[in-house]
C-alpha positions in Angstrom: 106.9 93.3 140.8 107.6 95.8 138.4 111.4 96.4 138.2 113.2 99.9 137.1 116.2 100.1 135.7 117.5 103.3 137.2 120.9 103.4 136.5 122.4 104.8 133.1 125.0 101.1 134.0 121.9 99.1 133.7 120.6 100.7 130.9 123.8 100.3 129.1 123.9 96.8 129.4 120.4 96.2 128.5 121.0 97.8 124.8 123.9 95.6 124.4 121.9 92.6 125.2 119.5 93.7 122.7 121.9 94.8 120.0 123.1 91.2 120.2 119.8 89.4 120.1 119.2 91.6 117.1 122.2 90.1 115.2 121.4 86.7 115.7 120.7 85.3 112.0 121.7 88.5 110.1 124.4 88.4 107.7 127.8 89.3 109.1 130.4 91.1 108.1 134.1 89.7 108.0 137.2 90.8 107.1 137.6 93.1 104.0 134.1 94.0 104.4 132.8 90.7 103.1 129.2 90.1 103.8 128.3 86.9 105.2 124.8 85.3 104.6 123.0 81.9 106.0 121.5 79.0 104.0 117.6 78.3 103.6 116.1 75.2 102.6 112.7 73.2 101.8 111.9 70.0 103.6 108.9 67.5 103.5 108.9 66.0 99.8 110.6 63.9 99.5 111.8 60.7 102.1 114.8 60.4 100.6 116.1 64.4 102.5 115.8 62.1 106.0 114.9 63.8 109.2 114.3 67.3 110.0 116.6 66.7 112.6 119.5 65.3 110.9 119.1 68.3 108.7 119.4 70.9 111.6 122.0 69.2 113.1 124.6 69.3 110.4 124.7 73.3 111.2 124.7 74.4 107.5 121.3 75.9 107.6 119.9 78.6 109.2 116.3 78.3 108.1 114.3 75.1 107.3 111.0 75.7 105.3 108.2 72.9 106.2 106.6 72.0 102.9 103.8 72.4 102.4 100.3 73.3 103.7 98.8 73.0 100.1 95.2 72.7 100.6 92.7 75.7 101.8 90.4 77.6 100.9 87.0 77.2 98.8 85.3 75.5 101.5 88.0 72.5 102.1 90.1 72.2 105.4 93.1 73.4 105.7 95.5 70.1 105.1 99.6 69.4 105.3 101.2 67.3 102.8 104.2 66.1 103.6 104.5 63.3 101.3 106.2 60.1 102.5 107.3 61.6 106.0 104.0 61.5 107.7 100.4 61.7 107.3 98.8 64.5 109.9 95.3 62.8 109.2 95.7 59.2 110.4 98.3 59.5 112.8 100.0 62.7 113.4 103.9 63.8 112.5 105.0 63.6 116.3 108.4 62.5 114.3 108.1 66.4 112.8 107.2 68.4 116.1 110.7 66.2 117.5 112.1 67.4 114.7 111.2 70.9 115.3 112.3 71.1 118.6 115.6 70.2 118.0 116.2 72.1 114.9 115.3 75.5 117.0 117.9 74.2 120.1 120.1 74.1 117.6 119.4 77.6 116.4 117.6 77.1 113.1 114.6 78.3 112.6 111.3 76.7 111.6 109.0 77.8 108.7 105.9 76.3 108.0 105.1 77.1 104.3 101.6 77.6 102.5 101.0 76.8 98.9 103.5 75.3 97.2 104.0 74.0 93.1 101.0 71.3 94.1 97.9 71.0 95.6 94.5 72.9 95.9 94.5 76.2 97.7 93.5 79.6 97.3 91.7 82.8 98.9 88.8 84.3 97.4 87.3 86.4 100.4 88.5 88.4 103.3 86.5 85.7 105.6 88.6 82.8 104.0 91.8 84.7 104.7 90.9 85.3 108.2 89.8 82.0 109.1 93.0 80.6 107.7 95.0 82.9 109.4 93.3 81.8 112.8 94.1 78.2 111.6 97.4 78.3 111.2 98.1 80.8 114.9 96.1 78.0 116.9 97.5 74.7 114.8 101.3 75.3 113.9 101.7 78.9 116.2 101.0 79.8 119.6 97.6 79.5 119.4 95.5 76.8 121.9 93.4 74.6 119.8 90.7 72.0 120.1 91.1 70.2 117.6 94.7 68.0 117.2 97.8 70.1 115.7 99.6 68.1 113.2 102.9 68.9 114.6 101.5 68.9 118.5 102.6 71.6 120.9 106.3 72.7 119.0 105.3 75.9 117.2 107.2 77.0 114.5 108.7 80.4 114.5 106.7 82.0 111.3 104.9 81.3 108.1 106.3 81.2 104.8 104.5 82.3 101.6 105.4 79.9 98.2 102.1 81.0 96.0 102.0 79.6 92.5 98.9 78.4 91.9 95.6 80.0 91.1 94.3 83.3 89.9 96.1 86.6 92.2 94.2 87.3 95.5 94.7 90.4 97.5 93.6 88.3 100.3 97.3 87.0 100.9 97.9 90.7 102.1 95.3 90.3 104.6 96.3 86.5 105.7 99.6 88.3 106.4 98.6 91.3 108.3 96.5 88.9 110.7 99.6 86.6 111.1 101.9 89.4 111.6 98.6 91.0 114.8 98.8 88.1 116.4 102.0 87.6 117.1 102.2 91.5 117.9 99.2 91.3 120.2 100.3 88.3 122.0 103.8 89.0 122.7 104.9 86.6 120.0 107.3 87.5 117.2 106.3 85.5 113.8 108.2 85.6 110.9 107.0 86.0 107.9 108.9 84.9 104.7 107.9 84.5 100.9 109.4 82.6 97.7 108.4 84.6 94.6 109.5 83.9 91.1 112.3 86.2 90.0 110.4 88.0 87.5 109.1 91.3 88.7 106.5 91.8 89.7 105.4 88.3 90.8 102.1 87.5 89.9 100.7 86.6 93.5 103.0 88.0 96.3 104.1 91.7 95.0 101.1 93.4 97.1 101.6 91.7 100.1 105.6 92.0 99.5 104.4 96.1 100.0 103.5 95.9 103.3 106.4 95.7 104.4 105.8 92.5 107.5 108.0 90.1 105.6 111.4 89.6 107.3 113.3 87.2 104.9 112.5 87.1 100.9 114.1 84.3 98.5 113.2 85.0 95.3 113.0 82.0 93.1 116.0 82.5 90.4 115.4 79.6 88.3 112.6 78.1 86.0 112.3 81.1 84.3 114.9 82.4 81.4 114.3 85.5 81.6 115.8 86.0 85.1 117.5 83.0 86.4 121.2 83.4 86.0 122.9 83.0 82.4 126.9 82.8 82.3 126.5 84.1 79.2 124.4 86.9 79.8 123.8 88.3 83.2 122.3 90.7 82.7 118.8 89.5 83.1 119.5 87.8 86.6 121.5 91.0 87.6 118.5 93.4 86.7 116.0 91.4 88.2 117.9 90.7 91.4 118.2 94.9 91.3 114.6 95.2 91.1 113.8 93.1 93.8 116.1 94.4 96.5 115.4 98.0 95.7 111.5 97.8 95.1 110.9 95.7 98.3 111.0 96.7 101.7 111.9 93.2 103.2 114.5 92.7 105.8 116.9 90.4 104.1 116.8 89.0 100.4 118.4 85.5 99.8 119.0 83.9 96.2 116.5 80.8 95.5 118.5 78.3 93.4 118.3 74.7 92.4 120.3 72.5 94.9 120.7 70.0 91.5 120.1 70.3 88.0 117.0 67.9 88.4 115.2 70.5 91.0 114.9 72.9 88.5 115.9 75.0 85.3 118.7 77.6 85.9 121.0 75.2 87.9 124.7 77.0 88.8 127.5 74.9 89.5 128.8 76.0 93.1 132.2 77.2 91.6 130.1 79.1 89.5 127.9 80.6 92.2 130.9 81.3 94.6 133.2 82.9 91.5 130.4 85.1 89.3 127.3 85.0 91.3 128.0 85.9 95.1 130.5 88.6 94.3 127.6 90.7 92.9 124.8 89.8 95.1 126.6 90.4 98.1 127.1 93.8 97.6 123.7 94.3 98.1 123.1 95.7 102.1 120.2 94.0 102.4 121.9 90.7 100.9 120.6 87.5 103.8 122.0 84.6 102.2 121.1 81.5 99.7 117.6 79.3 99.3 118.7 75.6 97.8 115.4 74.0 96.6 115.2 71.7 98.4 116.7 69.5 101.0 116.5 66.1 99.1 117.9 67.3 96.2 120.8 69.2 98.0 121.7 65.4 99.7 122.2 64.1 96.8 124.6 66.9 95.3 126.2 68.1 98.7 125.5 71.5 97.3 125.2 73.4 100.9 128.5 71.5 101.7 130.5 73.1 99.0 128.9 76.6 99.6 128.7 76.5 103.6 130.8 79.1 105.1 131.6 81.0 101.5 127.6 82.1 101.3 
């Protein structure tokens, strides 16, 4: 049955509802014009981080990236590595499936992160990129697969690109476009996110990010002395942040930082973050929040609790 909104009141009501939906997961402006963002993190590489369900139930996180799909390309079957959480090949990851559903019920978006700091991955042809997009769509998103789905039939909300290895490949752009097109074709929003290093341009992702297809970009301001925050001389960090937000047409940018000193070079103490760093980045209209790497380190330091409500 086709329903037509014939009255102005009905149309206005629909616009209000759509506007409210569009505000979900966006930074909000509070009193005195202060911008409030969210916290994103990575889960999946250390058993001490606990269950996915538990992380989302804290109410501290807006987005959780499950990492990583770290094997693909060069004739290899794609493979997820979640260390000791589960083995997708031997017994599946049904506990992760339940976690995805619980997180989404708690209002937390869940991404599948591809690549990562370790693993064996590459895209050397258009065919490989299209095959990988097809695999991700059918196995982790909204498609149907005759092969087992590692996370069962709980679809993730989108795909995170964390490409750190190998040579530059233009085919990651094709992969992103194909995933975006799958979502449009089937009426499903497929969120695309990325974690480039802070030095601009990123060797692997800058071309893909220029497409304007990416919703959230968490720039990794760590493990790079040229652009990680330095309290004695913050100009390198500040210029890098400004270059990213003015060069890449993404919806929102997140400040990526280590959740502990062990997580990476460039650790910023929570007090310094809130007093010196956030006031600068929150001036940007495209500011989205903070990405903490990773959850296992956050569990040890309680970093997210210390900054929650101040982001």
